[in-house]
C-alpha positions as CSV (number, residue, x, y, z in Angstrom):
1,M,0.2,0.0,0.1
2,L,1.4,3.5,-0.8
3,H,2.3,5.3,2.3
4,R,-0.5,8.1,3.1
5,L,0.5,11.6,1.9
6,T,-0.3,13.1,5.1
7,H,-1.8,12.0,8.6
8,S,-5.0,12.8,7.3
9,E,-5.6,12.8,3.3
10,L,-8.8,15.6,3.0
11,A,-6.8,18.2,5.6
12,P,-4.2,19.1,2.8
13,G,-6.8,19.6,0.2
14,L,-9.0,21.5,2.1
15,V,-6.3,23.8,3.2
16,L,-5.3,24.5,-0.6
17,I,-8.9,25.1,-1.5
18,G,-9.1,27.8,1.4
19,C,-6.0,29.0,0.5
20,S,-6.8,29.3,-3.7
21,I,-10.1,31.0,-2.2
22,L,-8.9,33.3,-0.3
23,A,-6.2,34.3,-3.1
24,M,-8.6,34.7,-5.6
25,L,-10.6,37.3,-3.1
26,L,-7.7,39.0,-2.1
27,A,-6.8,39.7,-6.0
28,N,-10.3,40.8,-6.9
29,S,-10.5,43.6,-4.3
30,P,-9.6,46.6,-3.3
31,L,-6.7,45.2,-1.8
32,A,-5.6,43.5,-5.0
33,Q,-2.5,46.1,-5.6
34,A,-1.2,45.6,-1.8
35,W,-1.7,41.6,-1.9
36,H,0.6,42.2,-5.3
37,G,2.8,43.7,-3.8
38,L,3.2,41.4,-1.0
39,W,4.8,38.7,-3.3
40,H,6.3,40.6,-5.9
41,H,8.1,43.8,-4.1
42,A,11.6,43.5,-4.0
43,L,12.9,42.5,-0.5
44,P,14.6,44.8,1.7
45,L,17.5,42.7,2.0
46,P,21.5,43.5,1.3
47,P,22.7,41.5,-1.8
48,A,25.0,39.2,0.2
49,L,21.6,37.6,2.1
50,L,20.2,36.8,-1.8
51,P,22.1,34.4,-3.1
52,A,20.7,34.5,-6.8
53,A,18.0,36.9,-8.7
54,P,14.6,34.9,-8.5
55,L,14.9,35.5,-4.9
56,D,14.8,38.9,-4.7
57,T,11.1,38.9,-4.2
58,L,8.7,36.6,-1.3
59,H,7.2,35.3,-4.5
60,G,10.6,33.8,-5.8
61,W,11.4,32.3,-2.3
62,I,7.9,30.3,-2.0
63,N,8.5,29.1,-6.2
64,D,12.3,28.8,-5.9
65,G,13.5,28.1,-2.1
66,L,9.8,26.0,-0.3
67,M,9.3,24.6,-4.1
68,A,12.5,22.6,-3.6
69,I,11.3,21.2,-0.5
70,F,7.8,19.9,-2.1
71,F,10.3,18.3,-5.1
72,F,12.7,17.1,-2.8
73,V,9.7,14.9,-1.0
74,V,8.1,13.9,-4.6
75,G,11.9,12.6,-5.2
76,L,11.3,10.4,-1.7
77,E,8.1,9.3,-2.5
78,I,9.4,8.3,-6.1
79,K,12.0,6.5,-4.8
80,R,10.3,4.8,-1.9
81,E,7.8,3.6,-4.5
82,I,10.3,2.4,-7.1
83,L,12.5,0.5,-4.8
84,I,10.1,-1.4,-2.6
85,G,6.4,0.5,-3.6
86,E,3.6,-0.2,-5.7
87,L,6.2,0.4,-8.4
88,S,9.0,-2.2,-7.8
89,H,6.8,-4.5,-9.6
90,A,7.0,-4.6,-13.2
91,D,3.1,-6.1,-13.1
92,A,2.0,-3.6,-10.7
93,R,3.5,-0.4,-12.1
94,R,2.8,-1.8,-16.0
95,L,-1.2,0.1,-16.0
96,P,-0.1,2.9,-14.1
97,V,3.0,3.9,-16.3
98,V,1.3,3.5,-19.3
99,A,-2.1,5.5,-17.9
100,A,0.0,8.9,-16.5
101,L,2.4,8.9,-20.1
102,M,-1.2,9.1,-22.0
103,G,-2.6,11.2,-19.3
104,M,-0.1,14.0,-20.0
105,A,0.4,13.4,-23.7
106,V,-3.3,13.5,-24.7
107,P,-3.7,16.9,-22.5
108,A,-0.7,18.2,-24.4
109,L,-2.2,17.0,-27.9
110,V,-5.5,19.2,-26.8
111,Y,-4.0,21.8,-25.4
112,L,-1.7,22.4,-28.9
113,A,-4.8,21.7,-31.0
114,I,-6.6,24.7,-29.4
115,A,-3.9,27.0,-28.8
116,G,-1.2,25.7,-31.6
117,G,-2.1,28.0,-34.2
118,D,-0.3,31.1,-31.9
119,P,3.5,30.4,-31.7
120,M,3.4,32.6,-28.9
121,L,1.4,29.9,-27.2
122,H,3.6,27.0,-27.9
123,R,5.3,26.9,-24.8
124,G,2.6,26.3,-22.1
125,W,2.1,22.9,-23.9
126,A,2.9,21.1,-20.5
127,I,0.2,23.5,-18.7
128,P,-2.6,20.9,-18.7
129,A,-0.1,17.9,-18.5
130,A,-0.1,17.8,-14.2
131,T,-2.0,15.8,-11.6
132,D,-2.5,17.9,-8.3
133,I,-2.2,14.8,-5.7
134,A,-3.3,16.5,-2.4
135,F,-6.0,18.4,-4.3
136,A,-7.2,14.8,-6.3
137,V,-6.8,13.0,-2.9
138,G,-8.3,15.2,-0.9
139,V,-11.6,15.3,-3.5
140,L,-11.1,11.4,-3.6
141,A,-11.2,11.4,0.1
142,L,-14.3,13.7,0.6
143,V,-16.6,11.4,-2.3
144,G,-15.2,8.6,-2.4
145,R,-16.2,6.2,0.2
146,G,-17.3,2.9,-0.5
147,L,-14.6,3.0,-3.8
148,P,-12.8,0.0,-4.4
149,P,-9.4,0.2,-2.3
150,S,-7.7,-0.6,-5.4
151,I,-9.2,2.9,-7.0
152,R,-7.2,4.9,-4.9
153,L,-3.9,3.2,-5.3
154,F,-4.8,3.5,-8.5
155,L,-5.0,7.6,-8.7
156,L,-2.5,7.8,-6.0
157,T,0.3,5.8,-8.4
158,V,-0.6,7.6,-11.4
159,A,0.1,10.6,-9.8
160,I,3.4,10.0,-8.3
161,V,4.1,8.7,-12.0
162,D,2.8,12.1,-13.6
163,D,5.4,13.7,-11.0
164,L,8.0,12.2,-12.0
165,G,7.0,13.0,-15.8
166,A,6.8,16.6,-14.9
167,V,9.9,16.8,-13.1
168,V,11.3,15.6,-16.7
169,V,9.8,17.8,-19.2
170,I,11.0,21.1,-16.3
171,A,14.2,19.8,-16.6
172,V,14.3,18.9,-20.4
173,F,11.8,21.7,-21.6
174,Y,11.9,24.7,-19.3
175,T,15.8,25.3,-19.1
176,A,17.8,27.7,-21.0
177,G,21.0,29.5,-20.5
178,L,23.2,27.1,-18.6
179,S,26.3,28.0,-16.8
180,L,28.2,25.2,-17.1
181,P,31.0,25.9,-14.5
182,W,27.7,26.3,-11.9
183,L,26.4,22.8,-13.4
184,G,29.4,21.4,-13.3
185,A,29.9,22.4,-9.2
186,A,26.0,20.8,-8.9
187,T,27.5,17.8,-10.7
188,A,30.6,17.5,-8.5
189,V,27.9,18.3,-5.1
190,L,25.8,15.2,-6.3
191,A,28.3,12.8,-6.9
192,V,29.4,13.6,-3.1
193,L,26.4,12.8,-1.9
194,F,25.9,9.7,-4.1
195,A,29.6,8.6,-2.6
196,L,27.8,9.2,1.0
197,N,25.2,6.6,0.3
198,R,27.3,4.0,-1.6
199,F,29.6,4.1,1.3
200,G,26.9,3.7,4.2
201,V,26.7,7.3,5.6
202,K,22.9,7.2,7.4
203,S,23.0,10.4,9.1
204,L,20.6,12.6,7.6
205,V,22.9,15.7,8.1
206,P,25.3,15.5,5.7
207,Y,22.4,14.8,3.2
208,L,20.7,17.8,4.0
209,L,23.3,20.1,4.1
210,G,24.5,18.6,0.8
211,T,20.8,19.1,-0.6
212,V,21.0,22.9,0.7
213,V,24.5,23.3,-1.5
214,L,23.5,21.8,-4.2
215,W,20.3,23.8,-4.4
216,L,22.4,27.0,-4.6
217,A,24.7,25.4,-7.2
218,V,21.3,24.5,-9.7
219,L,20.0,28.1,-9.2
220,Q,23.1,29.5,-10.5
221,S,23.2,26.7,-13.1
222,G,20.4,27.5,-15.2
223,V,18.2,24.4,-14.4
224,H,14.9,25.6,-12.4
225,A,16.2,25.2,-8.8
226,T,13.6,22.8,-7.9
227,I,14.8,20.0,-9.9
228,A,17.7,20.1,-6.7
229,G,15.5,18.6,-4.9
230,V,14.3,15.7,-6.6
231,L,18.1,14.8,-7.3
232,A,19.7,14.9,-3.6
233,A,16.1,13.1,-2.7
234,L,17.3,10.4,-4.7
235,T,20.7,10.0,-2.7
236,V,19.2,9.5,0.6
237,P,19.4,6.1,1.9
238,L,16.3,3.5,2.3
239,A,18.4,0.7,3.5
240,L,15.8,-0.4,5.9
241,D,17.0,-1.9,9.8
242,S,15.4,-4.0,11.4
243,R,12.7,-2.1,12.8
244,G,11.7,-1.6,9.1
245,D,12.9,2.4,9.1
246,S,15.3,3.7,7.3
247,P,16.5,7.7,7.2
248,L,14.5,7.8,3.9
249,L,11.1,6.6,5.6
250,R,11.7,8.8,8.6
251,L,12.2,12.1,6.3
252,E,10.1,11.9,4.3
253,H,7.2,11.1,7.6
254,A,8.7,14.4,9.0
255,L,8.1,16.7,5.7
256,V,4.9,15.5,4.5
257,P,2.4,17.3,6.7
258,V,4.6,19.9,6.3
259,N,4.4,20.0,2.0
260,G,1.1,19.4,2.3
261,L,0.1,22.2,5.1
262,V,2.7,24.8,5.1
263,I,4.7,24.3,1.3
264,V,1.7,23.9,-1.1
265,P,-0.6,26.2,0.6
266,L,1.6,29.2,0.8
267,F,2.4,28.3,-2.5
268,G,-1.3,28.6,-4.0
269,L,-1.7,31.9,-2.0
270,A,1.4,33.3,-4.1
271,N,0.3,31.9,-7.0
272,A,-3.5,31.2,-7.1
273,G,-4.7,34.6,-7.2
274,V,-5.4,35.3,-10.7
275,S,-6.9,38.8,-11.6
276,L,-9.9,38.2,-13.8
277,G,-9.4,42.0,-15.4
278,D,-6.2,41.4,-15.7
279,A,-6.7,37.8,-17.1
280,G,-8.9,39.4,-20.2
281,G,-11.5,37.0,-20.5
282,F,-11.7,33.3,-21.4
283,G,-9.2,33.2,-24.7
284,A,-7.5,30.6,-26.6
285,L,-4.9,30.3,-23.6
286,P,-7.4,29.5,-20.8
287,L,-10.0,27.3,-23.0
288,A,-6.7,25.3,-24.5
289,I,-5.6,24.6,-20.5
290,A,-8.8,23.7,-19.5
291,A,-9.5,21.1,-22.5
292,G,-6.7,19.9,-21.6
293,L,-7.3,19.0,-17.6
294,L,-11.0,18.6,-17.8
295,L,-10.8,16.3,-21.7
296,G,-7.2,15.3,-22.4
297,K,-6.6,13.8,-18.8
298,Q,-10.0,11.4,-18.2
299,A,-9.5,10.6,-22.3
300,G,-5.9,10.0,-22.3
301,I,-6.4,7.7,-18.6
302,L,-9.3,5.6,-19.7
303,L,-8.1,5.0,-23.3
304,A,-4.5,3.5,-21.4
305,V,-6.7,1.7,-19.2
306,L,-9.2,0.3,-21.9
307,G,-6.0,-0.1,-24.3
308,C,-3.9,-2.3,-22.0
309,E,-7.1,-4.7,-20.4
310,R,-8.1,-5.0,-24.2
311,L,-4.2,-6.2,-25.6
312,G,-4.0,-8.2,-22.3
313,I,-1.3,-5.7,-21.4
314,A,-2.4,-5.0,-17.8
315,V,-5.9,-5.6,-15.9
316,R,-7.5,-2.7,-14.7
317,P,-7.7,-2.1,-10.5
318,A,-9.3,-5.1,-9.0
319,G,-13.2,-4.8,-8.2
320,A,-13.5,-1.0,-10.4
321,S,-16.5,-0.6,-12.9
322,F,-16.1,1.9,-16.2
323,G,-17.8,4.2,-14.2
324,Q,-15.5,4.5,-11.5
325,L,-12.2,4.5,-13.2
326,W,-14.3,7.5,-15.1
327,G,-14.8,9.2,-12.3
328,M,-10.8,8.6,-10.7
329,A,-9.8,10.3,-14.4
330,L,-11.9,13.1,-14.0
331,L,-10.3,14.0,-10.6
332,C,-6.6,13.5,-12.4
333,G,-7.4,16.5,-14.2
334,I,-7.5,18.7,-11.2
335,G,-3.7,20.0,-12.3
336,F,-3.5,23.1,-10.2
337,T,-0.3,23.2,-8.0
338,M,2.2,21.7,-10.8
339,S,0.3,23.6,-13.2
340,L,0.6,26.5,-11.6
341,F,4.2,26.3,-11.5
342,I,4.7,24.8,-15.0
343,A,2.7,28.5,-16.1
344,G,5.1,30.7,-14.5
345,L,8.1,29.1,-16.3
346,A,6.2,28.8,-19.8
347,F,5.7,32.6,-19.8
348,P,8.0,34.1,-17.5
349,A,8.5,36.9,-19.3
350,D,4.6,37.4,-19.8
351,P,2.9,38.4,-16.6
352,H,-0.6,38.8,-18.8
353,L,0.0,35.2,-20.2
354,V,0.5,34.0,-16.9
355,E,-3.1,35.3,-15.6
356,Q,-4.5,33.7,-18.5
357,A,-2.9,30.6,-17.7
358,K,-4.3,30.8,-13.9
359,L,-7.7,31.2,-15.6
360,G,-7.5,28.0,-17.4
361,I,-5.8,26.0,-15.1
362,L,-8.2,27.5,-12.1
363,A,-11.1,26.2,-14.5
364,G,-10.2,23.1,-15.8
365,S,-9.1,21.8,-12.1
366,L,-12.4,23.1,-10.8
367,L,-14.7,21.7,-13.4
368,S,-12.5,18.3,-13.0
369,A,-13.6,18.1,-9.7
370,L,-16.8,18.9,-9.6
371,A,-17.3,16.2,-12.7
372,G,-15.5,13.8,-10.6
373,A,-17.0,14.4,-7.8
374,A,-20.4,13.6,-9.4
375,A,-19.5,10.8,-11.9
376,I,-17.7,8.9,-8.5
377,N,-20.8,9.5,-6.4
378,F,-23.6,8.8,-9.4
379,Y,-21.8,5.2,-9.8
380,N,-21.6,4.9,-6.2
381,F,-25.5,5.5,-6.0
382,K,-25.8,2.9,-9.1
383,S,-24.1,0.3,-7.3
384,I,-25.8,0.4,-4.0
385,Y,-29.3,-0.3,-5.5
């Protein structure tokens, strides 16, 4: 069974929803200018305390600093699942891996079919390809009573593989202006961390210190700093002791609540506050993103499940009906955190496009959540009667 994302699966989703609503209300209130300034005005800090230009605002510290911790936890989770979890067995990982890949490819194709006529919008193709684990699992926990446990497990596994895909996309497609000296320094630090693992160092202190140094080097290298979090997490030892414990499991257990209840809500506060006046209406960009999340995600995942089942590659989750799978696939269209993050990387020099992208993300994620909840409730009701 996959490790619980937090002690309460519902709590992180509810906190994130509350913070996002608050951000939306403040961004469209008389306090909008002050709210925007809180996140984007330069911090009154001496240059010596700012290791890189993106960290000169509170928004920068959240997106390039705290989100590195978010990705660090993602890396811990991915390593655990690949080595001892649901992704450690070929038979168990075949379907979620195919479903996650299709669930990323089809939304991107839907996006390009709608927005591909404008070259300025091409960089946003990955925005609807992501799934927000905390949000999706929170909605499932709220409405999914009575569902087969295999549905929740499948959703979590697909979302984890989806996160891995998003990390690869960010590293490959949203990296520019590389600094080879800093990249070399980052590589050297990463090699030291792997060497610590190889020589059996179990103390977490050197890994955490090395992670900070790696983050600083990657921050200067041109690769997005959050990638450092994933890479550093892969070096943390998972070797289990006689009690079934390990440094990785202890660290994950400590950081998951912080991730779900502090870091992701702060990210929502800093990024979800789209000004409806500045967004300029529901044009091609928000339409493409919303359609990718609502239509592309469910189509990609369902096609993967039915195709694998028909071809004999894998079987659907045990005890799951088509309707329940459909509801789960709709919930995977809740992009939110990762989609907002990629939107900022896709259009870094155009705040107007970022605002439009936010509008599409919020619309697509909300519709996916409502449609998924309705489908699950409907098919659960039918199964009872």
